[in-house]
C-alpha positions as CSV (number, residue, x, y, z in Angstrom):
1,M,101.1,84.5,121.0
2,R,100.7,84.5,117.3
3,K,99.2,87.8,116.0
4,L,95.8,87.3,114.4
5,S,94.9,89.5,111.4
6,L,91.7,91.4,111.8
7,V,90.3,89.8,108.7
8,A,91.0,86.4,110.0
9,L,89.0,86.8,113.2
10,G,86.0,85.4,111.4
11,A,82.5,84.9,112.7
12,A,83.4,82.3,115.2
13,T,86.0,84.4,116.8
14,M,83.6,87.4,116.9
15,L,81.2,85.3,118.9
16,A,83.9,84.1,121.2
17,L,85.2,87.6,121.8
18,A,81.7,89.0,122.5
19,G,80.7,86.1,124.8
20,C,83.7,85.2,127.0
21,A,84.0,88.3,129.2
22,S,83.9,87.2,132.8
23,G,82.5,89.1,135.7
24,G,79.2,90.1,134.0
25,S,78.4,92.6,131.3
26,A,79.1,96.3,131.5
27,A,75.5,96.9,130.5
28,S,74.2,94.8,133.4
29,G,73.6,97.9,135.5
30,S,75.5,96.6,138.5
31,S,75.7,99.5,141.0
32,T,78.3,97.9,143.3
33,P,81.0,96.2,141.2
34,E,83.1,93.6,143.0
35,A,86.6,94.8,143.9
36,G,89.4,94.1,141.4
37,S,92.2,95.6,139.4
38,I,91.7,97.0,135.9
39,R,94.1,98.2,133.3
40,V,93.5,101.2,131.0
41,W,95.5,101.4,127.8
42,L,96.1,105.0,126.6
43,N,98.1,105.7,123.5
44,G,101.1,108.0,123.2
45,T,101.5,111.1,125.3
46,D,98.3,112.9,124.2
47,T,96.4,112.3,127.4
48,P,97.9,114.8,129.9
49,Q,99.2,113.5,133.2
50,A,96.6,115.6,135.1
51,A,93.9,113.5,133.5
52,R,95.6,110.2,134.2
53,D,96.0,111.2,137.8
54,Y,92.4,112.3,138.1
55,L,91.2,109.0,136.6
56,K,93.1,106.8,139.0
57,T,92.3,108.9,142.1
58,T,88.6,109.2,141.3
59,F,88.2,105.6,140.3
60,E,89.8,104.2,143.4
61,K,87.8,106.6,145.6
62,Q,84.5,105.5,143.9
63,N,85.5,101.8,144.0
64,P,87.1,101.1,147.4
65,G,89.4,98.1,147.3
66,S,89.8,98.3,143.6
67,T,92.9,99.6,141.7
68,L,93.3,101.2,138.3
69,T,96.6,101.2,136.3
70,V,97.2,103.3,133.2
71,E,99.5,101.6,130.7
72,E,100.8,103.8,127.9
73,Q,101.0,102.2,124.5
74,S,102.7,103.3,121.3
75,W,100.6,104.3,118.3
76,T,103.1,102.5,116.1
77,G,102.1,98.9,115.7
78,L,99.0,99.5,117.9
79,V,96.5,97.6,115.6
80,D,98.6,94.4,115.8
81,K,99.1,94.7,119.5
82,L,95.4,95.3,120.2
83,T,94.4,92.4,117.9
84,T,96.6,90.1,119.9
85,S,95.8,91.4,123.3
86,L,92.0,91.8,122.9
87,S,91.7,88.1,121.8
88,G,94.0,86.8,124.5
89,S,93.5,85.7,128.1
90,D,95.2,88.8,129.5
91,S,93.2,91.5,127.9
92,P,93.3,95.1,129.1
93,D,89.9,96.4,130.4
94,V,89.6,99.8,128.8
95,V,91.3,100.7,125.5
96,E,91.9,103.7,123.4
97,V,91.8,103.3,119.6
98,G,92.2,105.8,116.9
99,N,89.0,106.9,115.2
100,T,90.2,105.3,111.9
101,Q,90.8,102.0,113.7
102,A,87.6,101.7,115.7
103,A,85.5,100.0,112.9
104,A,88.0,97.1,112.7
105,F,87.4,96.2,116.3
106,T,83.7,97.0,116.6
107,S,83.0,94.8,113.6
108,A,85.1,92.0,115.1
109,G,83.2,91.8,118.4
110,A,86.3,92.9,120.3
111,F,84.4,95.5,122.5
112,E,81.5,95.4,124.9
113,D,78.1,96.5,123.5
114,L,77.3,99.9,125.1
115,T,74.1,100.6,123.2
116,S,72.0,100.7,126.4
117,K,74.5,103.1,128.0
118,L,74.7,105.7,125.2
119,Q,72.4,108.2,126.8
120,E,74.1,107.8,130.2
121,L,77.5,108.4,128.6
122,G,76.4,111.7,126.9
123,G,73.9,110.8,124.2
124,S,73.4,113.7,121.7
125,D,76.1,115.7,123.5
126,L,78.8,113.3,122.2
127,L,80.7,114.2,119.1
128,P,78.5,112.7,116.3
129,G,81.3,111.7,113.9
130,F,83.0,109.7,116.6
131,V,79.8,108.1,117.8
132,A,79.4,106.9,114.2
133,A,83.0,105.7,114.1
134,G,82.3,103.6,117.3
135,T,79.0,102.2,116.0
136,Y,78.6,99.0,114.0
137,D,75.5,97.3,112.6
138,G,73.3,99.7,114.6
139,K,75.1,99.0,118.0
140,F,77.3,101.4,119.9
141,Y,80.6,99.9,121.1
142,A,83.3,102.7,121.3
143,A,82.6,106.1,122.8
144,P,84.2,109.3,121.6
145,Y,87.3,110.2,123.7
146,Y,88.6,113.4,122.2
147,S,89.1,115.0,118.8
148,G,91.4,117.6,117.3
149,A,92.0,119.0,113.8
150,R,95.4,119.6,112.5
151,L,96.8,123.2,112.7
152,V,99.9,124.9,111.5
153,F,102.3,125.9,114.3
154,Y,105.0,128.3,113.2
155,K,107.8,130.5,114.6
156,K,106.8,134.2,114.2
157,D,110.4,135.4,114.0
158,L,111.3,133.2,111.0
159,L,108.2,134.2,109.0
160,A,108.9,137.9,109.7
161,A,112.6,137.6,108.9
162,S,111.7,136.2,105.4
163,G,109.1,138.9,104.8
164,L,106.3,136.4,104.8
165,S,102.7,136.7,106.1
166,V,100.3,133.9,107.2
167,P,99.2,132.3,103.9
168,T,95.6,132.4,102.7
169,T,95.8,129.5,100.1
170,L,97.4,126.1,100.0
171,D,99.7,127.1,97.1
172,Q,100.9,130.1,99.2
173,Y,101.5,127.8,102.2
174,V,103.7,125.6,100.0
175,S,105.5,128.6,98.5
176,N,106.2,130.0,102.0
177,G,107.6,126.7,103.1
178,V,110.0,126.5,100.2
179,T,111.1,130.1,100.9
180,L,111.7,129.5,104.6
181,A,113.8,126.4,103.9
182,A,115.9,128.2,101.4
183,A,116.5,131.1,103.8
184,N,117.3,128.9,106.8
185,P,119.6,126.0,105.8
186,G,119.0,122.9,107.9
187,V,115.5,124.1,108.9
188,S,112.2,122.7,107.5
189,G,110.0,125.4,106.1
190,I,107.3,122.8,106.4
191,Y,108.2,119.8,108.6
192,F,107.1,116.7,106.6
193,P,108.6,113.3,107.5
194,G,108.1,110.7,104.8
195,Q,105.7,108.4,106.7
196,D,103.3,111.2,107.6
197,W,100.3,110.3,105.4
198,Y,97.9,112.2,107.7
199,N,99.3,115.5,106.6
200,A,99.3,114.4,103.0
201,L,95.5,114.0,102.9
202,P,94.6,117.7,102.7
203,Y,96.7,118.1,99.5
204,I,94.7,115.3,97.9
205,W,91.3,116.4,99.1
206,E,91.9,120.1,98.2
207,N,92.8,119.1,94.7
208,G,89.6,117.1,94.3
209,G,90.9,113.6,95.1
210,E,89.7,111.0,97.5
211,I,91.4,108.1,99.4
212,A,88.8,105.5,98.6
213,T,85.1,105.5,97.9
214,D,82.3,102.9,98.3
215,D,80.7,102.1,94.9
216,N,77.7,100.0,95.7
217,G,79.6,97.7,98.1
218,T,82.9,97.7,96.2
219,W,85.6,100.0,97.5
220,K,87.7,101.9,94.9
221,A,90.9,103.6,95.9
222,G,91.5,107.0,94.4
223,F,95.1,107.9,94.6
224,E,95.6,107.6,90.8
225,S,92.8,110.1,90.0
226,A,93.7,113.4,88.4
227,G,93.0,115.4,91.5
228,A,94.9,113.1,93.8
229,I,97.9,113.1,91.5
230,A,98.0,116.9,91.6
231,G,97.9,116.8,95.3
232,L,100.6,114.1,95.5
233,K,102.9,116.2,93.3
234,Q,102.4,119.1,95.8
235,V,103.3,116.7,98.6
236,Q,106.5,115.7,96.8
237,Q,107.4,119.3,96.2
238,V,107.1,120.0,100.0
239,M,109.1,116.9,100.9
240,E,111.9,117.7,98.4
241,K,112.1,121.5,98.7
242,A,110.5,122.6,102.0
243,S,111.4,119.8,104.4
244,V,114.6,118.5,105.8
245,A,112.8,115.9,107.9
246,P,113.9,112.3,107.5
247,K,112.4,110.8,104.3
248,D,111.6,107.6,106.2
249,G,110.7,109.3,109.5
250,N,107.2,109.4,111.1
251,E,105.1,112.2,112.6
252,T,105.4,111.4,116.3
253,D,106.6,114.0,118.7
254,P,107.0,117.0,116.3
255,Q,107.7,119.2,119.3
256,V,111.2,117.6,119.5
257,P,112.6,119.1,116.2
258,F,110.4,122.2,116.7
259,C,112.1,122.9,120.0
260,A,115.5,121.9,118.6
261,G,115.3,124.8,116.2
262,T,115.1,122.8,113.0
263,V,111.4,123.5,112.2
264,A,109.9,126.8,111.0
265,Q,106.4,125.4,110.4
266,V,104.7,122.1,111.2
267,S,101.1,120.8,110.7
268,A,100.1,118.9,113.8
269,P,97.1,118.1,116.0
270,S,95.8,121.0,118.0
271,W,97.0,119.4,121.3
272,V,100.6,119.6,120.2
273,K,100.7,123.2,121.5
274,G,100.8,121.7,125.0
275,S,103.7,119.5,124.0
276,I,105.6,122.4,122.5
277,L,105.2,124.6,125.5
278,A,105.6,121.8,128.1
279,A,108.0,122.7,130.9
280,A,111.7,122.0,130.3
281,D,111.7,119.5,133.2
282,A,108.6,117.7,132.2
283,K,108.6,113.9,131.4
284,A,108.3,115.0,127.7
285,P,110.0,118.4,127.7
286,G,109.1,121.2,125.4
287,C,110.4,124.7,124.9
288,P,108.3,127.1,127.0
289,D,110.7,129.9,126.0
290,Q,109.0,129.9,122.6
291,T,105.6,130.9,124.1
292,A,105.6,134.5,122.7
293,N,107.2,133.3,119.4
294,L,104.7,130.5,118.7
295,G,102.1,131.3,116.1
296,V,99.2,129.2,114.8
297,Y,96.7,129.1,111.9
298,A,94.3,126.7,110.2
299,L,95.9,125.2,107.1
300,P,94.4,127.2,104.2
301,G,92.5,125.5,101.3
302,K,93.2,125.5,97.6
303,N,90.8,128.4,97.1
304,G,91.1,130.0,100.5
305,G,89.3,129.3,103.7
306,A,90.2,126.3,105.9
307,A,91.5,123.2,104.1
308,Q,89.9,119.8,104.5
309,V,92.2,118.2,107.1
310,F,92.2,114.9,108.8
311,A,90.0,114.8,111.9
312,G,92.4,113.2,114.4
313,G,91.2,111.8,117.7
314,S,90.3,108.6,119.5
315,N,87.5,106.4,120.7
316,I,87.5,104.6,124.1
317,A,85.9,101.2,124.7
318,I,85.6,98.3,127.1
319,A,87.3,95.1,126.0
320,A,84.8,92.2,125.5
321,K,87.2,90.0,127.4
322,S,87.7,92.3,130.3
323,A,87.7,90.4,133.6
324,H,85.9,93.3,135.3
325,P,83.5,94.9,132.8
326,D,81.5,96.7,135.5
327,L,84.6,98.3,137.0
328,A,85.8,99.1,133.4
329,Y,82.4,100.9,132.9
330,S,83.0,102.9,136.1
331,A,86.3,104.1,134.6
332,L,84.7,104.8,131.3
333,K,82.0,107.0,132.9
334,I,84.8,109.0,134.7
335,M,86.6,109.5,131.4
336,L,83.5,110.9,129.7
337,G,82.5,113.0,132.8
338,T,82.6,116.7,132.9
339,D,85.7,117.1,135.1
340,Y,87.9,114.7,133.2
341,Q,86.8,116.0,129.8
342,T,87.5,119.6,131.0
343,I,91.1,118.6,131.8
344,L,91.4,117.4,128.2
345,G,89.8,120.6,126.8
346,K,92.1,122.9,128.8
347,T,95.1,121.1,127.3
348,G,93.9,121.5,123.7
349,L,92.1,118.2,123.1
350,V,88.6,118.8,121.7
351,P,86.3,117.2,124.4
352,A,84.1,114.3,123.6
353,L,81.2,116.4,124.9
354,K,80.1,119.2,122.6
355,S,78.9,121.3,125.5
356,L,82.5,121.6,126.8
357,S,83.9,123.1,123.6
358,S,84.4,126.4,125.6
359,T,87.0,124.7,127.7
360,L,89.4,125.0,124.8
361,G,89.6,128.8,125.6
362,T,89.6,131.8,123.3
363,D,93.2,132.0,122.3
364,D,94.5,131.6,118.7
365,V,94.8,127.8,119.0
366,A,91.1,127.6,120.1
367,K,90.0,129.8,117.2
368,A,92.1,127.9,114.7
369,T,90.9,124.6,116.0
370,A,87.3,125.6,115.6
371,E,88.0,126.8,112.0
372,A,89.9,123.6,111.0
373,A,87.5,121.2,112.7
374,A,84.5,122.7,110.8
375,N,86.0,121.3,107.6
376,A,87.7,118.2,108.8
377,K,87.2,114.7,107.3
378,L,87.7,111.1,108.3
379,T,89.3,108.2,106.5
380,P,87.1,105.7,104.6
381,A,84.4,104.1,106.8
382,S,85.4,100.5,106.0
383,P,85.9,97.9,108.8
384,K,89.0,96.9,106.9
385,W,90.6,100.3,106.8
386,A,92.6,99.5,109.9
387,D,94.2,96.6,108.0
388,V,95.4,99.2,105.4
389,E,97.0,101.2,108.2
390,A,98.4,98.1,109.9
391,A,100.0,96.9,106.7
392,G,102.1,100.1,106.5
393,I,101.0,100.6,102.8
394,L,100.5,104.4,103.1
395,Q,103.7,105.0,105.1
396,D,105.7,103.1,102.4
397,F,103.9,105.0,99.7
398,F,104.7,108.4,101.0
399,V,108.3,107.5,101.8
400,K,108.8,106.6,98.2
401,I,107.2,109.8,97.1
402,G,109.5,111.7,99.4
403,Q,112.5,109.9,97.9
404,G,111.6,111.2,94.5
405,G,109.6,108.2,93.0
406,D,107.3,108.5,90.0
407,V,104.0,109.7,91.5
408,T,101.7,108.2,88.9
409,A,103.3,104.8,89.0
410,L,103.4,104.7,92.8
411,A,99.7,105.8,93.0
412,T,98.6,103.0,90.6
413,D,100.5,100.5,92.8
414,V,99.1,101.7,96.1
415,D,95.5,101.8,94.8
416,S,95.9,98.1,93.7
417,K,97.1,97.2,97.2
418,I,94.3,99.1,99.0
419,N,91.6,97.7,96.8
420,A,92.8,94.2,97.5
421,I,92.5,94.8,101.3
422,L,89.3,96.7,101.4
423,N,87.5,94.2,99.0
424,G,89.3,91.0,100.2
């Protein structure tokens, strides 16, 4: 099937997506859904196996004769795959989307309207920023799934061997990274693959720049502003002098180089702790032998305190073309229930329910997560932002910066491309 661009969905397709779900509406209030099979799309390895098993077992117990299958999708290329699948005849039933991608699909009518179910799903206990990300034109379509701010994971022995302490400013963090790389050939003092635009954002924000701002209905990209340029030059310094990560690599599975011994420090979502310390015989093995050597802290800001970091995380929604929307809603309620969300919290994912924040525990990761999350930010709230991500513009931009390109010229070029998409 030809992939449809999000922009090209158009008003007619929005109506079609919203209106052609078979089997009734998830908001219909049916208490005894007809038996059937549903598919739940979850992305990457972030959702722990314990949660997946609990979802399947609980769903099938609550809905005798029905089956639930979890299908893992890759974050890479997800927007294009969702655009195709959600508008096709073989749509999944429940889908996870990144919080920065949600607006593209809610505005296109790709998800069931859950407005009448908001209170039943958690209401004011749900993470407000993610409720906003899943709301369009006053209607609620995609519920919060989990959140997590980025933290810095490091190896205590390498920091100590270089006579370094945990940094208190962003400049000191960069300096420490350069020192660690110089003292440990072949090791990234700060692991920073070229495509990792998520970890570039704090440098921009902390230096006074913005990605893009809404000026009375017109979006203006901001990478070429003075503050952003200063941040981008810091990013280039890290990529060139503190990181040995591939200049064209991406940020997925940072536990692999960390456990391989080629990373001294890495900024990654809070839940990556579980990946690093996963059992050696796990489906995605980690290095549990590093438990005592694993340190963590919130990325420091330009002037101290916690830096403004990207608020990672996901929303979860029912596809408008689900063949079994009532069963899909049954699964969604389980995923937003206390037991399921507690499993997420205990593995380092910030629960969708604020009342379960204590499930994160009281260790260093939990404390650093709370500190980082308090100052976290989201990407521009434009329905077309997902088109920017899908086009790979930011990935290409930072790869070129990592390869030593002229920062100012590259910033001017990327702003032009972003403006064309957001205002197109």
